[in-house]
N, C-alpha and C positions, 0 to 999 in steps of 0.2 A: 525302251528308249529313255534316256535322261531327257527331262524338260530342258528346253533351250529357254534362257531367260535374256531378251533383248533389252538392254538397259542403257542408259546414259547417266554416267556418274555425277553429272552437273544439275540433274533432276530430282527434285524432293520426293516426287511420286515413286520414282525408280528406287530410290534409297529406302524409302518406306516399304516398298514391296519386297526389297532384298531382305531387309530386316524380319519383315513377317515371315518369308519362307524360311530363313534361317531358324528363327524361334519355334516354327512348325516342324523343324527337322525334314523339311523338304528338299531333297538334292536336285541341284541344277547346274546346268552349264552356262554361266555368265558370258555373254557376247555383247561387246560394246557396240549398240547400234548405230552410231554415229560413224565409227571407224570402220565397222564391217557390217553393213546392213544386209538383210538377207537378200539373196539373189532373187531374179524375176521368178524363177522355177520354185525356189524354197517358198516365196510369197504366195505363188499360185497354190501351193500344196496346203499352206497354213490358211490361207483363205479359204479353199473348199473345205477344209475340215471344219472351220469354224463354223460354217453356215451363216455367217453375217453378211450383210451388203457390203462390197467392197469399199464403198465410201467411208464406212466406219473406220477403216483402217488409217485414215487421215487424221493428223494432229491439227484439228480445226482452231486450236488457240495458238498454234505456232507463228512466229513471225514470218518463216519462209511461206508458209501457206498463204498468208494474207499478202505478202509481197508478191508472189506469183498470182493473186486473183484467182486462186482455186475455186472459191466459192462460186463463182460465175462459170468457171470453165468446167469443173467436174461434170455436171449435168450433161454435157456434149462430148465427153470424152468416151473412149472405147475403154473395155476391160483392160485389153492390152496397153494401151496408153498409161492407164493408172497403174498397173503393175510396173511398167517401165519406169514411171516418174518415182514411185514408192522406193524401187530397188535402187535407184541412182542417188537418193538423198534420206539418210535414217532420220533426220529431223523433221522429216514430213510424216513419219509413221506414229501412231499414237502409242504411248509407252505407259508403263511397261507392256511389252508383248511376250506373252509367256505361251511356249507351244511344245506339244509333244505330239506321238503319232495320232493320237485320238483326242486331244483336249487343247483348246485355244482359249486364252482370256486377254482381254485388252483393257488396259488402265487398272486402278488399284482401288478395289472396294474389297474389303476383307471379308465380308460375306459371301461375295461371289468366288473369290479365291477358295476359300474354305469349302465352298459346294462343288466347286470345279477339281481342286487339287487335294482336299482332304486337309491333314493336319495331325498334330499330336493325338 
């Protein structure tokens, strides 16, 4: 399976990740995360594959995260409620989100991407 790269074209971090992936000759399917966020079931699969705490998938520095008061609400939310919220609004998801059948990375740290995805 090709890597799915959920990106937002107005996000500097996403642009850096896209540039890095291209320079490393890593093929990926670019998906606009704001226009086409992953579905609840896609997110569930990505989350389970990642092995991360579901709360790590939230873009905690985003305006909407703050406006919705999620810092205080997340601890009391169920996994289903979190997945529903994330799938309903791509801006709430930490970016870039890179996912394949067996690997998931969140954010842009070149050393982590290289470890996870390889490169040239």
